[in-house]
C-alpha positions as CSV (number, residue, x, y, z in Angstrom):
1,M,-1.8,20.9,-9.5
2,T,0.7,18.3,-8.4
3,D,2.2,15.4,-10.4
4,Y,4.9,13.5,-8.7
5,G,5.9,11.7,-11.9
6,H,5.6,8.3,-10.7
7,D,5.0,5.3,-12.7
8,L,1.3,4.1,-12.6
9,L,0.2,1.0,-10.7
10,F,-3.1,-0.8,-10.9
11,G,-4.3,-3.2,-8.2
12,S,-7.0,-5.2,-6.7
13,F,-8.3,-5.3,-3.1
14,I,-9.9,-8.6,-2.6
15,T,-11.8,-9.9,0.5
16,P,-9.9,-12.6,2.3
17,A,-13.1,-14.6,3.1
18,N,-12.5,-18.0,4.4
19,A,-15.8,-19.5,3.4
20,A,-14.5,-19.9,-0.2
21,P,-10.7,-19.8,-0.2
22,D,-10.4,-21.0,-3.6
23,N,-12.3,-18.1,-4.9
24,V,-10.0,-15.6,-3.2
25,V,-6.8,-17.3,-4.9
26,A,-8.6,-17.4,-8.1
27,L,-9.3,-13.6,-8.1
28,A,-5.7,-13.1,-7.3
29,Q,-4.8,-15.1,-10.2
30,L,-7.2,-13.3,-12.3
31,S,-5.6,-10.0,-11.3
32,E,-2.3,-11.1,-12.7
33,E,-4.0,-12.5,-15.7
34,A,-5.8,-9.3,-16.5
35,G,-2.4,-7.3,-16.3
36,L,-2.8,-5.8,-12.9
37,D,0.4,-5.0,-11.0
38,L,-0.8,-5.5,-7.3
39,V,-2.9,-7.9,-5.3
40,T,-3.7,-6.7,-1.9
41,F,-5.8,-8.0,1.1
42,Q,-7.1,-6.4,4.2
43,D,-5.7,-7.5,7.5
44,H,-7.9,-8.1,10.5
45,P,-6.5,-11.0,12.5
46,Y,-9.4,-10.9,14.9
47,Q,-11.9,-11.4,12.0
48,A,-12.9,-15.1,12.3
49,A,-14.6,-15.0,9.0
50,F,-11.2,-14.1,7.2
51,L,-8.1,-16.1,6.2
52,D,-4.9,-15.1,7.9
53,T,-3.7,-12.4,5.6
54,W,0.0,-13.3,5.8
55,T,-0.6,-17.0,5.1
56,L,-2.8,-16.0,2.2
57,M,-0.3,-13.7,0.8
58,S,2.3,-16.5,1.0
59,F,0.0,-19.0,-0.7
60,V,-0.9,-16.4,-3.5
61,A,2.7,-15.7,-4.0
62,A,3.3,-19.4,-4.7
63,R,0.3,-19.5,-7.2
64,T,1.3,-16.4,-9.2
65,E,4.3,-15.4,-11.2
66,R,4.5,-11.6,-11.8
67,V,1.9,-9.6,-9.6
68,R,3.1,-7.8,-6.5
69,I,1.5,-8.7,-3.2
70,A,0.7,-6.6,-0.1
71,G,-1.4,-6.4,3.0
72,N,-3.8,-3.3,2.8
73,V,-2.7,-2.6,5.6
74,L,-1.3,-5.1,8.0
75,N,-2.3,-4.7,11.5
76,L,0.8,-3.7,13.5
77,P,-0.6,-4.2,17.0
78,L,-1.0,-7.9,16.4
79,R,2.1,-8.5,14.1
80,Q,5.3,-8.2,15.9
81,P,7.7,-5.9,13.7
82,A,10.9,-7.9,14.0
83,V,9.3,-11.0,13.0
84,L,7.2,-9.4,10.4
85,A,10.4,-8.0,8.8
86,R,11.9,-11.4,8.6
87,A,8.6,-12.8,7.2
88,A,8.4,-10.1,4.5
89,A,12.1,-10.5,3.5
90,S,11.7,-14.2,3.3
91,L,8.6,-14.1,1.1
92,D,10.2,-11.4,-1.0
93,L,13.3,-13.7,-1.6
94,L,10.9,-16.6,-2.3
95,S,8.7,-14.7,-4.7
96,G,11.4,-13.0,-6.6
97,G,11.0,-9.6,-5.3
98,R,7.2,-9.2,-5.4
99,V,6.4,-8.1,-1.9
100,E,5.6,-4.7,-0.7
101,L,4.6,-3.8,2.9
102,G,1.4,-1.9,3.7
103,L,1.4,-1.0,7.5
104,G,-1.4,0.3,9.7
105,A,-1.3,1.5,13.2
106,G,-4.5,-0.2,14.4
107,G,-7.9,1.3,15.1
108,F,-10.3,-1.5,16.3
109,W,-8.9,-1.8,19.7
110,D,-11.6,-3.9,21.4
111,P,-11.0,-7.0,19.1
112,I,-7.2,-6.2,19.2
113,V,-7.4,-6.5,23.0
114,A,-9.4,-9.5,22.8
115,M,-6.7,-11.1,20.7
116,G,-4.1,-10.4,23.1
117,G,-2.9,-6.9,21.8
118,E,-2.4,-3.8,23.9
119,R,-4.7,-1.0,23.8
120,L,-3.1,2.1,22.5
121,S,-4.2,5.8,22.4
122,P,-3.8,7.6,19.0
123,G,-0.5,9.0,20.2
124,E,0.8,5.8,21.5
125,S,-0.2,3.9,18.2
126,L,1.8,6.6,16.1
127,T,4.8,6.1,18.3
128,A,4.5,2.4,18.0
129,L,4.3,2.7,14.3
130,R,7.3,4.8,14.2
131,E,9.3,2.5,16.2
132,A,8.0,-0.6,14.1
133,I,9.3,1.0,10.9
134,D,12.7,1.6,12.4
135,V,12.8,-2.1,13.5
136,I,11.7,-3.4,10.2
137,R,14.3,-1.6,8.3
138,G,17.0,-2.3,10.9
139,I,16.3,-6.1,10.4
140,W,16.5,-5.7,6.7
141,D,19.8,-3.9,6.8
142,K,21.9,-7.1,6.6
143,G,25.0,-5.1,5.4
144,N,25.3,-3.4,8.8
145,P,27.7,-5.6,10.9
146,E,26.3,-4.3,14.2
147,R,23.4,-6.2,16.0
148,L,20.3,-4.3,15.9
149,V,19.4,-2.3,19.2
150,I,16.3,-0.2,19.5
151,D,15.0,0.8,22.8
152,G,11.4,2.0,22.1
153,T,8.5,2.5,24.2
154,H,6.4,-0.1,22.5
155,H,8.9,-2.1,20.4
156,R,12.4,-3.2,21.5
157,V,15.1,-5.3,20.1
158,S,18.3,-5.8,22.2
159,G,21.1,-7.1,19.8
160,A,19.0,-8.8,17.3
161,K,20.8,-10.5,14.1
162,R,20.1,-8.6,11.0
163,G,18.7,-10.3,7.9
164,P,17.9,-11.7,5.6
165,A,18.0,-8.8,3.2
166,P,14.8,-8.8,0.9
167,A,15.3,-9.5,-2.8
168,H,14.4,-5.8,-3.6
169,D,13.8,-2.7,-1.7
170,I,10.5,-3.4,-0.2
171,A,8.3,-0.3,-0.1
172,I,6.7,0.6,3.2
173,W,3.2,2.0,2.6
174,V,1.3,3.5,5.5
175,G,-2.4,4.0,5.8
176,G,-3.5,7.0,7.7
177,L,-5.3,10.3,7.4
178,K,-4.6,12.6,10.6
179,P,-2.0,15.3,10.4
180,R,0.4,13.5,12.7
181,M,0.3,10.4,10.7
182,L,0.9,12.3,7.4
183,R,3.9,13.9,9.0
184,L,5.3,10.5,9.8
185,I,4.5,9.3,6.4
186,G,6.6,12.2,4.9
187,E,9.5,11.5,7.4
188,K,9.8,7.7,7.1
189,A,7.4,5.9,4.6
190,D,7.8,5.1,1.0
191,G,4.0,5.6,0.4
192,W,0.6,7.0,1.6
193,L,-2.2,4.6,1.2
194,P,-5.7,5.9,2.1
195,S,-9.0,4.9,1.1
196,L,-10.9,7.4,-0.9
197,A,-14.2,6.6,1.0
198,Y,-12.6,8.0,4.1
199,L,-11.4,11.2,2.6
200,K,-13.6,14.4,2.8
201,G,-13.6,14.8,-0.8
202,I,-10.8,15.2,-3.5
203,E,-9.7,18.4,-1.8
204,Q,-8.3,16.5,1.2
205,I,-5.8,14.8,-1.1
206,A,-4.1,18.1,-1.8
207,E,-4.2,19.1,1.9
208,S,-2.6,15.7,2.8
209,N,0.0,15.9,0.1
210,A,1.0,19.2,1.4
211,R,1.5,17.9,4.8
212,I,3.5,14.8,3.6
213,D,5.7,17.0,1.2
214,E,6.4,19.4,4.2
215,A,7.5,16.6,6.4
216,A,9.5,15.0,3.7
217,S,11.4,18.1,2.9
218,A,12.0,18.7,6.8
219,A,13.5,15.2,7.0
220,G,15.9,15.9,4.1
221,R,13.9,13.9,1.7
222,D,12.6,14.7,-1.9
223,P,8.7,14.4,-1.5
224,R,8.8,12.5,-4.8
225,Q,10.1,9.6,-2.8
226,V,6.6,9.1,-1.3
227,R,4.4,7.3,-3.6
228,R,0.6,8.4,-3.2
229,L,-1.7,5.3,-3.6
230,V,-5.4,5.0,-3.1
231,N,-8.0,2.4,-2.4
232,L,-11.2,3.3,-4.5
233,G,-14.6,1.9,-5.4
234,G,-16.3,2.2,-8.6
235,Q,-18.9,0.7,-11.2
236,F,-18.7,0.1,-14.8
237,T,-21.7,1.2,-16.8
238,A,-22.6,1.6,-20.4
239,Q,-23.4,5.3,-20.1
240,A,-21.1,7.9,-18.7
241,S,-22.0,9.9,-15.7
242,D,-20.8,12.9,-13.6
243,R,-19.9,10.6,-10.7
244,L,-16.3,9.4,-10.0
245,L,-15.7,6.0,-11.4
246,V,-19.3,5.4,-12.4
247,G,-19.2,5.0,-16.2
248,P,-17.5,3.2,-19.1
249,P,-13.8,2.1,-19.1
250,S,-12.9,5.4,-21.1
251,Q,-14.5,7.6,-18.3
252,W,-12.5,5.7,-15.6
253,A,-9.4,6.4,-17.6
254,E,-10.0,9.9,-18.0
255,Q,-10.9,10.4,-14.3
256,L,-7.8,8.4,-13.0
257,A,-5.6,10.3,-15.3
258,T,-6.8,13.4,-13.8
259,L,-6.1,12.1,-10.2
260,A,-2.5,11.2,-11.2
261,L,-1.9,14.4,-13.1
262,E,-3.7,17.0,-10.9
263,H,-3.7,15.2,-7.6
264,G,-0.4,13.2,-7.4
265,L,-2.0,9.8,-7.0
266,S,-0.1,7.0,-8.9
267,A,-1.5,3.6,-7.6
268,F,-5.1,2.8,-8.0
269,I,-6.4,-0.2,-6.0
270,V,-10.0,-1.1,-6.6
271,V,-12.1,-2.6,-3.9
272,G,-14.3,-5.4,-4.8
273,D,-14.4,-9.1,-5.8
274,D,-16.1,-8.8,-9.3
275,P,-14.1,-10.7,-11.7
276,N,-15.4,-8.6,-14.6
277,Q,-14.5,-5.5,-13.0
278,L,-10.9,-6.6,-12.4
279,A,-10.7,-7.7,-16.0
280,L,-11.9,-4.5,-17.4
281,L,-9.5,-2.6,-15.0
282,G,-6.5,-4.4,-16.2
283,Q,-7.3,-4.9,-19.7
284,E,-8.9,-1.5,-20.6
285,V,-8.6,1.2,-18.0
286,A,-5.0,0.6,-17.0
287,P,-3.6,0.9,-20.6
288,A,-5.8,3.7,-21.5
289,T,-4.9,5.6,-18.3
290,R,-1.2,5.2,-19.0
291,E,-1.5,6.5,-22.4
292,L,-3.4,9.7,-21.3
293,V,-0.9,10.4,-18.6
294,A,2.2,9.6,-20.7
295,A,1.0,11.9,-23.4
296,E,0.2,14.8,-21.0
297,R,3.5,14.3,-19.3
298,E,5.3,14.5,-22.8
299,R,3.4,17.6,-23.6
300,R,4.5,19.1,-20.3
301,G,8.1,17.9,-20.6
302,T,8.1,15.9,-17.6
303,A,9.4,12.3,-17.3
304,T,7.8,9.3,-15.6
305,V,9.9,8.1,-12.4
306,R,9.8,5.4,-10.0
307,P,10.0,6.7,-6.3
308,G,12.9,5.8,-4.4
309,S,12.8,3.8,-1.2
310,G,13.6,6.7,1.0
311,R,15.6,4.6,3.5
């Protein structure tokens, strides 16, 4: 049983289809109107049917007021980390501190290479991600008077000027499932962002949390600094069922509360482009889940906290 005590976040995972860009933006605005905390978009720069994710995020930031925005997750092999760091800080400043940074090491190497990226092995992509996080945080560290120098194997900066500093401590959330990736998350990241569909059942969450916690402790970090997020699918139905997230909003709330209190998950990002589903998630499921979790934490005598940036 693991509850890291994090405040709960609820979000949408919207397909960035370029066939109807107005619909994509409208779903992001609906997410905000429904009370969701996050709007996220997948990032596949080699996918000709998709809008460019960073351009979309910038446009959505200008068309919304409150909701936080993130790539889910950004494709590092095709996004140079020093430039990405400045883009993220700039959009964070322009949006009033509403940007979070989801990062992925890459995986679809044939289209990545076709777009000019370098083909990497799993070990090389992990090294590249580690170096990229150092570059990004180094660029954000405007208070450091020394120019940034990182002589990595895949990412190098040789005396880059630092800045701008973002409007808030942008969280770096990393997607990944393998043991080495989980250890990297515990050591360096602010959050773990898997998709439930790729996990081998709920039991893999506990195993993964343990790896992250062990790595965080070994790096001198409190494991509670690492938020545990999840992309998940579901269906609202009139009748309850024994399936996860297939049932009425009350069943969703009970099951998500269990995932928070027993498995440490604290950010629930629902995959899909159904406006009714997003409305129910924000207006009914989110408040009910928060009420259930708050009541149980009060009974246990534990407090709700926000995870630190872990820098």
